[in-house]
Structure formats: structure tokens, C-alpha cells
ZAMARGU-4260 file (C-alpha; in steps of 0.2 Angstrom, whole numbers, plus 5000, padded with zeros to 4 digits):
<rodrens>
0) 5027/4874/4641 | 5028/4862/4656 | 5012/4856/4664 | 5015/4867/4679 | 5017/4882/4667
5) 5000/4878/4659 | 4991/4879/4675 | 4997/4896/4680 | 4984/4910/4680 | 4987/4922/4666
10) 4993/4940/4672 | 4980/4953/4674 | 4978/4965/4660 | 4968/4982/4661 | 4954/4975/4650
15) 4954/4959/4661 | 4954/4969/4677 | 4939/4980/4670 | 4929/4964/4665 | 4932/4956/4682
20) 4926/4972/4691 | 4911/4973/4680 | 4907/4955/4683 | 4909/4957/4702 | 4897/4972/4702
25) 4884/4963/4692 | 4886/4948/4703 | 4884/4958/4719 | 4868/4965/4712 | 4860/4949/4705
30) 4848/4948/4720 | 4844/4966/4719 | 4830/4972/4709 | 4826/4989/4701 | 4811/4990/4713
35) 4812/4992/4732 | 4814/4976/4741 | 4801/4970/4754 | 4811/4976/4768 | 4814/4993/4760
40) 4796/4995/4756 | 4792/4992/4774 | 4803/5006/4779 | 4794/5017/4767 | 4777/5012/4774
45) 4783/5015/4792 | 4786/5033/4788 | 4774/5047/4794 | 4774/5052/4776 | 4777/5038/4764
50) 4791/5043/4752 | 4787/5029/4739 | 4779/5040/4725 | 4792/5054/4727 | 4806/5041/4725
55) 4798/5033/4710 | 4795/5050/4701 | 4812/5056/4705 | 4820/5040/4697 | 4809/5042/4682
60) 4815/5060/4679 | 4834/5056/4683 | 4833/5041/4672 | 4828/5051/4657 | 4840/5065/4660
65) 4855/5053/4663 | 4852/5042/4648 | 4851/5058/4637 | 4866/5066/4644 | 4876/5050/4643
70) 4871/5049/4625 | 4878/5067/4622 | 4894/5063/4630 | 4897/5046/4622 | 4887/5047/4606
75) 4868/5047/4601 | 4868/5029/4598 | 4872/5026/4617 | 4857/5032/4625 | 4850/5015/4627
80) 4867/5010/4635 | 4865/5025/4647 | 4848/5018/4652 | 4856/5001/4656 | 4870/5010/4666
85) 4856/5020/4676 | 4846/5004/4679 | 4862/4996/4687 | 4864/5011/4697 | 4846/5010/4703
90) 4849/4993/4710 | 4864/4998/4719 | 4855/5014/4726 | 4841/5003/4733 | 4854/4990/4740
95) 4864/5004/4749 | 4849/5013/4756 | 4842/4997/4763 | 4859/4993/4771 | 4860/5011/4778
100) 4842/5010/4786 | 4846/4993/4794 | 4861/5000/4802 | 4851/5016/4808 | 4838/5004/4815
105) 4850/4995/4825 | 4859/5010/4831 | 4844/5020/4836 | 4831/5007/4839 | 4818/5016/4828
110) 4809/5011/4812 | 4802/5028/4807 | 4814/5037/4796 | 4801/5049/4788 | 4812/5065/4789
115) 4827/5056/4781 | 4817/5047/4768 | 4808/5062/4763 | 4824/5072/4760 | 4826/5074/4742
120) 4845/5079/4744 | 4849/5063/4753 | 4840/5052/4739 | 4849/5062/4725 | 4866/5061/4733
125) 4864/5042/4736 | 4858/5039/4718 | 4873/5050/4711 | 4885/5040/4722 | 4878/5024/4715
130) 4879/5030/4697 | 4897/5036/4700 | 4902/5019/4706 | 4894/5011/4691 | 4903/5022/4678
135) 4919/5020/4687 | 4918/5002/4686 | 4915/5003/4668 | 4929/5015/4666 | 4918/5029/4661
140) 4923/5040/4675 | 4942/5043/4679 | 4954/5056/4685 | 4966/5055/4670 | 4964/5074/4668
145) 4967/5077/4687 | 4949/5080/4690 | 4949/5096/4680 | 4939/5090/4664 | 4952/5099/4654
150) 4965/5093/4641 | 4973/5076/4639 | 4964/5059/4638 | 4949/5054/4628 | 4935/5065/4625
155) 4923/5054/4634 | 4935/5054/4649 | 4935/5072/4649 | 4916/5074/4648 | 4911/5061/4660
160) 4925/5061/4674 | 4919/5067/4691 | 4911/5079/4694 | 4901/5076/4678 | 4887/5066/4688
165) 4884/5081/4700 | 4880/5092/4685 | 4868/5079/4678 | 4857/5077/4694 | 4860/5096/4699
170) 4868/5092/4715 | 4881/5102/4725 | 4898/5094/4729 | 4896/5098/4747 | 4879/5088/4748
175) 4888/5073/4738 | 4902/5073/4751 | 4890/5069/4765 | 4885/5052/4758 | 4903/5045/4753
180) 4909/5038/4769 | 4892/5030/4774 | 4891/5023/4756 | 4907/5014/4758 | 4903/5007/4775
185) 4886/5001/4769 | 4894/4990/4755 | 4909/4979/4760 | 4909/4971/4743 | 4916/4987/4734
190) 4933/4984/4726 | 4948/4993/4733 | 4949/5002/4716 | 4931/5009/4718 | 4934/5014/4736
195) 4950/5023/4730 | 4940/5031/4717 | 4927/5038/4729 | 4941/5043/4741 | 4948/5053/4727
200) 4931/5061/4723 | 4930/5066/4742 | 4947/5074/4741 | 4943/5084/4725 | 4927/5090/4734
205) 4937/5096/4749 | 4952/5104/4739 | 4942/5114/4727 | 4924/5109/4720 | 4915/5112/4737
210) 4923/5130/4737 | 4914/5136/4721 | 4903/5151/4721 | 4885/5145/4725 | 4891/5131/4736
215) 4880/5129/4752 | 4897/5127/4761 | 4898/5146/4762 | 4881/5148/4769 | 4885/5136/4783
220) 4902/5145/4787 | 4893/5162/4788 | 4880/5155/4800 | 4893/5146/4810 | 4904/5162/4811
225) 4890/5172/4817 | 4890/5162/4833 | 4908/5159/4834 | 4909/5166/4851 | 4902/5149/4857
230) 4909/5136/4844 | 4920/5136/4829 | 4919/5126/4813 | 4932/5114/4821 | 4941/5118/4837
235) 4960/5115/4836 | 4958/5104/4852 | 4950/5091/4841 | 4965/5089/4829 | 4972/5075/4839
240) 4956/5065/4839 | 4955/5051/4826 | 4947/5054/4809 | 4934/5041/4811 | 4918/5048/4818
245) 4901/5042/4824 | 4890/5052/4812 | 4881/5043/4799 | 4873/5050/4783 | 4857/5053/4792
250) 4866/5064/4804 | 4874/5074/4790 | 4859/5076/4780 | 4848/5081/4794 | 4862/5092/4802
255) 4861/5104/4811 | 4854/5092/4824 | 4858/5102/4839 | 4843/5113/4844 | 4845/5131/4851
260) 4836/5126/4867 | 4841/5110/4876 | 4827/5102/4887 | 4832/5090/4901 | 4819/5076/4905
265) 4809/5078/4920 | 4815/5069/4936 | 4801/5058/4941 | 4809/5043/4949 | 4813/5044/4968
270) 4830/5039/4975 | 4830/5021/4982 | 4836/5029/4999 | 4822/5042/5000 | 4803/5041/5002
275) 4793/5045/4986 | 4788/5063/4985 | 4770/5068/4984 | 4775/5084/4974 | 4771/5084/4955
280) 4785/5079/4943 | 4798/5092/4940 | 4795/5102/4925 | 4808/5101/4911 | 4823/5112/4914
285) 4828/5124/4900 | 4846/5127/4898 | 4854/5143/4890 | 4852/5143/4871 | 4867/5137/4860
290) 4870/5141/4842 | 4866/5128/4829 | 4880/5116/4826 | 4882/5108/4809 | 4889/5090/4810
295) 4892/5091/4791 | 4902/5106/4792 | 4912/5100/4807 | 4916/5084/4799 | 4921/5093/4783
300) 4933/5104/4791 | 4940/5089/4801 | 4944/5080/4785 | 4949/5096/4777 | 4963/5100/4790
305) 4970/5082/4789 | 4970/5083/4770 | 4978/5100/4770 | 4992/5095/4783 | 4996/5079/4774
310) 4999/5089/4758 | 5009/5102/4767 | 5020/5089/4776 | 5024/5081/4759 | 5029/5097/4752
315) 5039/5102/4767 | 5048/5085/4766 | 5053/5089/4748 | 5059/5107/4751 | 5062/5110/4770
320) 5070/5095/4777 | 5085/5106/4783 | 5072/5117/4792 | 5060/5106/4801 | 5056/5120/4813
325) 5046/5129/4799 | 5033/5115/4796 | 5023/5119/4811 | 5024/5138/4808 | 5018/5136/4790
330) 5004/5124/4796 | 4998/5137/4809 | 4997/5151/4795 | 4989/5138/4783 | 4976/5133/4796
335) 4972/5151/4802 | 4968/5155/4783 | 4956/5140/4781 | 4947/5144/4797 | 4947/5163/4798
340) 4950/5169/4780 | 4940/5155/4771 | 4934/5167/4758 | 4951/5165/4750 | 4946/5148/4745
345) 4931/5154/4735 | 4934/5148/4717 | 4952/5143/4721 | 4962/5127/4726 | 4968/5121/4743
350) 4985/5119/4736 | 4986/5137/4731 | 4984/5143/4749 | 4997/5130/4755 | 5011/5136/4743
355) 5007/5154/4747 | 5008/5150/4766 | 5025/5141/4763 | 5032/5155/4753 | 5026/5169/4766
360) 5034/5160/4781 | 5050/5157/4772 | 5051/5175/4768 | 5048/5182/4785 | 5060/5168/4792
365) 5074/5173/4779 | 5075/5156/4772 | 5080/5156/4753 | 5065/5147/4745 | 5059/5154/4728
370) 5042/5152/4722 | 5048/5143/4706 | 5057/5130/4717 | 5040/5127/4727 | 5031/5125/4711
375) 5044/5113/4703 | 5043/5102/4719 | 5024/5104/4719 | 5023/5096/4701 | 5031/5080/4708
380) 5017/5078/4720 | 5003/5066/4716 | 4987/5072/4708 | 4992/5089/4703 | 4989/5100/4688
385) 4998/5115/4681 | 4982/5125/4681 | 4984/5125/4700 | 4998/5138/4699 | 4996/5145/4681
390) 4978/5149/4682 | 4973/5157/4699 | 4959/5168/4702 | 4966/5185/4707 | 4954/5200/4708
395) 4938/5205/4699 | 4936/5189/4690 | 4954/5189/4682 | 4966/5174/4682 | 4985/5175/4683
400) 5000/5165/4690 | 5000/5160/4708 | 5014/5174/4712 | 5002/5187/4706 | 4988/5180/4717
405) 5001/5180/4732 | 5006/5198/4729 | 4989/5205/4725 | 4977/5195/4736 | 4985/5183/4749
410) 4999/5195/4755 | 4987/5210/4756 | 4974/5200/4766 | 4986/5191/4778 | 5000/5204/4779
415) 4998/5208/4797 | 4996/5190/4803 | 5012/5185/4792 | 5023/5199/4800 | 5018/5193/4817
420) 5029/5177/4814 | 5044/5188/4812 | 5041/5197/4829 | 5048/5191/4846 | 5030/5186/4851
425) 5024/5175/4837 | 5006/5168/4837 | 5003/5152/4846 | 5006/5137/4835 | 4991/5126/4830
430) 4991/5108/4835 | 4996/5096/4822 | 4982/5085/4816 | 4983/5066/4819 | 4985/5057/4802
435) 4979/5040/4805 | 4978/5026/4791 | 4964/5031/4779 | 4947/5022/4784 | 4945/5018/4766
440) 4962/5009/4763 | 4963/4990/4763 | 4976/4983/4775 | 4980/4968/4764 | 4981/4977/4747
445) 4996/4972/4736 | 5012/4981/4740 | 5024/4987/4727 | 5042/4984/4729 | 5049/5002/4730
450) 5062/5001/4716 | 5050/4993/4703 | 5033/4997/4696 | 5031/4979/4691 | 5034/4968/4707
455) 5021/4967/4720 | 5019/4956/4736 | 5002/4952/4743 | 4995/4939/4756 | 4985/4924/4749
460) 4969/4925/4759 | 4955/4918/4748 | 4951/4912/4730 | 4945/4930/4726 | 4962/4936/4728
465) 4970/4925/4716 | 4987/4929/4708 | 4979/4935/4692 | 4969/4948/4702 | 4984/4956/4712
470) 4995/4965/4699 | 4986/4972/4684 | 5002/4978/4675 | 5014/4964/4681 | 5024/4954/4668
475) 5026/4939/4680 | 5017/4932/4695 | 5024/4923/4710 | 5014/4914/4724 | 5025/4909/4738
480) 5020/4891/4743 | 5013/4886/4726 | 5021/4877/4711 | 5032/4890/4702 | 5039/4882/4687
485) 5055/4884/4679 | 5070/4891/4689 | 5074/4905/4676 | 5058/4914/4682 | 5067/4919/4698
490) 5082/4925/4687 | 5070/4935/4677 | 5062/4943/4692 | 5080/4948/4699 | 5084/4955/4682
495) 5068/4965/4682 | 5071/4972/4700 | 5089/4976/4696 | 5085/4985/4680 | 5072/4995/4690
500) 5085/4999/4703 | 5096/5006/4689 | 5083/5016/4681 | 5079/5023/4699 | 5097/5028/4701
505) 5097/5036/4684 | 5082/5047/4690 | 5093/5054/4704 | 5106/5061/4691 | 5101/5079/4692
510) 5116/5085/4682 | 5105/5095/4670 | 5095/5110/4675 | 5076/5106/4676 | 5066/5113/4661
515) 5060/5130/4667 | 5042/5135/4668 | 5039/5145/4652 | 5030/5161/4652 | 5027/5161/4671
520) 5035/5175/4681 | 5036/5173/4699 | 5039/5190/4706 | 5032/5207/4701 | 5049/5215/4705
525) 5058/5202/4694 | 5068/5194/4709 | 5061/5177/4707 | 5057/5173/4688 | 5054/5156/4681
530) 5063/5160/4664 | 5080/5155/4672 | 5087/5173/4670 | 5093/5172/4688 | 5107/5159/4686
535) 5112/5160/4704 | 5097/5150/4710 | 5101/5135/4699 | 5112/5126/4711 | 5099/5129/4725
540) 5086/5122/4714 | 5096/5106/4710 | 5100/5104/4729 | 5082/5105/4733 | 5077/5092/4720
545) 5090/5081/4726 | 5083/5082/4744 | 5066/5079/4737 | 5070/5063/4728 | 5080/5057/4743
550) 5066/5060/4755 | 5053/5052/4743 | 5064/5036/4744 | 5064/5037/4763 | 5045/5039/4763
555) 5043/5024/4752 | 5053/5013/4764 | 5044/5020/4779 | 5027/5016/4771 | 5033/4998/4768
560) 5038/4996/4786 | 5021/5003/4792 | 5011/4992/4781 | 5022/4977/4787 | 5019/4981/4805
565) 5000/4984/4802 | 4999/4966/4794 | 5008/4959/4809 | 4995/4967/4821
</rodrens>
């Protein structure tokens, strides 16, 4: 090797990437102890009710529980290791709590946070999020099983991937969701991989985990709809507003925060142009009562709608590019279902309602789109599982395919509403939600060259973003403006990109019919089966898949353009 070659930073490997993340986490917590800092202890003492003893007792209880459950998942000999993970999580828990309180003090100009710091749900959620970050950093929590904790992957991955931590600390997913965004904002040192991990946790909560029977989400929805004459869970007029909000974790855990009776302050000051009155100060003016408004529910639905529309838009781009007029109609039915028929989400998945809404609208609009075609395209979307369409709750606790759910439940519940879209006076279309860049995404993240999984480009900003940290799976690293070495390296990169291009083109060759979905019938009347018995649909399916692949390529190119424009800004 030449001298230049010998000075190159070695390519990042999965193990090296994991070790780097672990070292970074430990380094960031070096100055944080497993006891409250002086500043945090002062916040505790400033409370009307000092929460210190409750905090210590809660940590002792959870520490024992976590280490034992960790040992059960990994092995009895790892109980001590579980305690080490927990202690690291406690340090992060204290660090984030102090950062949150400093931010609240600056925002509200108060130092007494007694109500928040004596809320056990807030503490449990914050601790659970800190532990999830620690486990994800060590690779002990992942989504290799699609977040279902079923099949595939290592046994430890199945046992400990999210939402394992929620079961350990006996916390509901809806309560956990409240802390995620504030947690990320409070710790700017979190790596992009950990931020992405927490964003995935949030999506899993919104799409299905928060909708399990027993979730407080249903109680909030019931309370909200009892007063829906005044306000809704999330008005459609707010769809065009940005996703970012001004609610902090304190707002969400103390929500509802709007009282039923609003009192205006007395008017005691005289106008500069009038003589002071000798009359006594005006008494507080009571306004008409308004129903309680849950900030946590409003924000949840705002994010839910955006997630739902993003998924629907992707599926429509795969299947309905020749019928763009159908997307807003499908979205209107989908949004109506989430807002007014939310019981259909109980123990089900967001994507199940999405696919049913698409199928229903195509039926009434006489567009030939079979359920098996929808499912085949759905499997190509990111982070999906076959259980979503093969194992759907139908009636009386029974589970069947999604077409059975559509016929027995979805269609029966929404039949009147669905048929309105075939009339001459269809329902008013719901506004399209604004889909801004995710607040969790890093604008300077490495970008993958569309036709290759091994070539990335990334700006050189600081020593932390060294070439060895940018591309965990790359075979070769290039830093423009730095010594590169032998010229044949460029030739190798060209060869790699070209070979990737050829493999990409081969993936477009749909000459053979896709493998059918076995043992899954898609219509009770036999008109839309997945066993391939209706050969007339094969050419249509191939055409749809070709459109889907072409659209995916265009979306990749558009994403590259948007990211490039964002960096220029």
C-alpha cells in the first residue's frame, strides 16, 4: 500500500458503528451521575411537594424489575449486565429531565414544577425512553421483526425489541408517545440512528400499539366526542398547519390544560386618557364553559393524519398513478374513518383501514383494482408485515384475512358513507395534510446514490463526521478535496455504480408473474382470489407492478432533488 492508502480511515462496519455509538453515549454521560445534579435537586426542593423520595423509590423498584427481566430475555447470567444498562439509563434520565426543566423555566419563567415532577407517569415515560435509547445503542432493541415481536431474527431481538420496555415498566404506549419529541429536542447529542429509532417507535405507537384494548386513548376519544359539538379531536382546518408544535412534555402530561370555565383578569388600570375611577376593581368576568381539550390527543391525531396520508400517498403512487383524482377521495374516506369510526382501529392496524378505503373507493368508482393487487403493492412498502393483511381482527375475537374484515366489518360499518361517493352529490373532500420534512431528520445525513446501495455522498462538516462514520456498509470511501490514492479507485466506483444500475434494470424485468399469496382468498364470492385462478388479472397485476417500480424510481430522484435544495438553503 502507498503512504496515502495507509492513512485512509478504514470503512465502517456494523460492529465498529455500534462501538462508536456506545462510546459516544458513554462519553456524553461522563459528567452525569446516577444521582440528581445540584441543579436538578434544586428543582426538586422548589416544588410544593418534594418528589425526591418518590423518584428514588421508583428507580429502586424499576431497577430490580428491569435487571431481572433483562436476564430472562438474554440469559440468567446477564442480570448484572441488565443492572449496568439500567444505571446508564438512569444517568440519561436525569440528564434529559434537567434539560427539560431548564427549557420550561426559560419558557414560563417559573421554578416550581411540583405538578409535573410529582406525576409518576411522566417519570416512568422519561425513564422508559432513556432505557430504550440505551438498549437501541447496544443493539438490544431493533425492528427486524417489523415491531411485531414475531418470527425471524434472533430470540433476544424478538424478546427485547420495542415495545418490550413498556411491558417492563407497565406503561401504556399512548403515555410513552408524549415524551418522545421533547426527549429528542432536549438532547441534541443523540445520533441520527437513535433519533430514527425513536421516530419508528412513535410510528408504531400511532399505527397500532396505542389502539390496543385498554389504552387510555379510547377514554380520551370518548370524552372528546361527548363534547364534539364544540371541538373535534383535530379539526380539518388544521391540516395545512406545520407538524411542529409548541407543546412540551409538561403540556402533554398535564393535559387537558384548558379549564371548563375561563376567567379574565380584572381591569384595574385606568386608560392614559381618562381619569382614574373611584369605583372598585372590576370583578373577574366568567365566560361560557368550554369542554376539556386534550393537547395530547390533538397532537396525536395531527401526527396520525400525517402518517396516514403519507402511507396512502405512497400506495396510490404505486397503484393509481393513472387515476390521480381518486387519491383525495380515498383520503376523505380514510380520514372520516379515523375521526368518526375510530372503534374500527381497536386492536387493528392503521394500514388495514387504508387498504380497505382504497378498495372501497375503487369499487364505487368502477376502477378495476383487486385486493390482491393492493396487498402485493403493500408488501413493497417499507416496514410492513404479512400479518397486517393475513391476521386481521374480524368479529367476536376471531382473526382472518383482510378481505374478510372488509366484507364483515368495514363495509358493513361504512356502507352508507361509501355509497355516497357514487352519487351525484358526494361528501365534501377533506383537506390534504401538509407533509413537511420530519422534525427528527438530519438535513446533512449521508445520501445514497439512487441506483446503488453502496455509494453515499455527504458533506464534510466536522471531525465527528469523518469518512469512516458516514457509510456503515460501503466498500470504498471518497472524500472530495482530500488525498484519494490510486486512480483505479475511481474505476472501481464506476464499476460498482454500473453494476448496481444493471441489477436495478434487471429488477424491472417483470416477465414472470409474481408469486401468489398462498391460502389467502380475497373475496367471499370468489371474484378476487389470491391463488391465481383468475388468469385475466395477471396482465393487470404486472402493469401495476411496472408502474409501481417506475414511480418508486421517480420518488427517489425527487427525494435527491429536495435534499439538495434543502442543503443549498
